N, C-alpha and C positions, 0 to 999 in steps of 0.2 A: 044707305048706311055703309060706312067704310069697313072693309075687311079687317079682321083682327089678325095681327101677326103673333107669333109665339112670344115675342118680347112683351107685347101688350097683355097677353093672357097671363104671363108671369107677374107683371106689375099689378094686374087686377087681383090675382090670387093672393098677393102680398099686401093688398090694400094701400098701394102706393099711387098717389095721384099723378097724372101725366096728361099731356095734350098730344094728340096725334095729328100728323100731317100726311097727305098723300100727294105726290108729285109725279106719279107714274104716267100720266097722260101729257106730260110736258116733254120737252127735248133735253131737259137738264141731265147732264152726265157727271160733270166735275162737281166737287163739293161747293165751289164758288157759285156755279150755276144753280145748284140746289138752294143755297142761301138766297140768291136773287129771286128765284121763283116763289120762295116762301116769304119774301120781303123781310128777311131777318138779317141781323148783323153777322157777317161771316166769322167774326171773332167768337161768336157764341154757338156756331154750328161746327160740330166736331166730327172728325173722321177717326175711325178706329183702325189702328195698325197692329199687326201681329208679328212678333219677332221670335227668334229662336237663338238660344245660347249654344256655345260649343258643347255643353253638357246635355244638349237636346231638351232644355227646359223652355217652355213657352211663356212669353210675357206680352201683355196687351197694353198699348199706349193710345191715349186719346188726345188729339191736338186740334187746334182750329184748322178749318179746311184750307186756308191760305198758307199755313205754316208748314215747315219741313222738320221732320224728326231728326234730332241730332243723336246718332247712334251711340256716340261716346257718352254723352250726358245721360241717355236712356240706360245704358249699361251701368253707369255709376249709381243711378237711382234705384236699381234692383241688386246692387252689389255683385255684379259679375264683370269679368274682364272685357268681354266683347259680345255684341249682338249683331245679328243680321236679320234682314226682313225674311219672313217665312215665304217660301216660294208659292206663287199663286196656285200652282197645281196641287199643293199640299193643304191649302186653306180649308176647303170643304171637309176633307177627311179629319183634319185636326180640330176645327172649330164647329163644324156643322153649318157654316155660312159661306156664301159665295162672295167674290170680290165685288165691292160696292154695296153689299148688304150686311156687312160685318158689324155686330153689336157686342158691347161688353156684357150684355145680359143674355142668358140663355145659350151660352156656348156649351159644347159637349162636357167640358170641365170648367171649374171656376179658376181660371188662370189669374195670376196677379195682374191687377190693373193700376196703371199710373196715368194721372190726368195732368195735362200741362198747367203749371202754376198760374199762368197769366189769366186763366178763366175764373179764378177765385173772386174776381171783382164783380162777376155777374151772379144774379140770384137764380138764374136758370140756364140750362144748356140744352142744345138740340143735337140728337145723334140718331144713327140708324136704328130703325125698329126691327132690324133683322131680315129685311127683305128689300130688294132694290125697289125704289119708288115710295118708300114709307119712312117716316122719321117720328121720333117721340121727343117731347120737351118735358123735362122734369127739373126739380131743384137740384143744384149741385150737391148740397149737403145730403139729400136723400140718396143720390147715386153713390156718393162716397161711403155712406153708411151701409147701403144695401150690398154693394160689391166689395166692402172692406178695401176700397181703393185709397190711394194717397195722391197728394199733389207734389209735383217736382218740376224743376226747371229742365225740360227735355227737348226744347225746340232750338233750332239754329237762330242766331241773332239776325 
């Protein structure tokens, strides 16, 4: 039986259905490699990126693994002047997650979450289960509702 991550326990506790994947025994490192080993569409497999504003506010963005976050569009989506990526050394202390295992569910605080608009065409998305080697799949509407997230155009063309 697969080990449960904190994300899975939170989803169970809130009676939210999901499917879990484990790829820890593969050599997959990049998000594209993860999508390949899971045999899933890389447009539906999302990476979770954490940013910080000049005012030191944290914002979380979810985009397809092959896409690149457009920091200008991202800043506009959360009504701030500018954003930068949170430094990797600050990730664990800020979110409770390590690089490669960052999930929008179960962070130390419920930071605002914005999901790339292009994924709205899919009925489900796959993202980190909060631990390197684990992913969860759930419906996009459920994630939007559970995290009070919003959709926006946040990727580079």
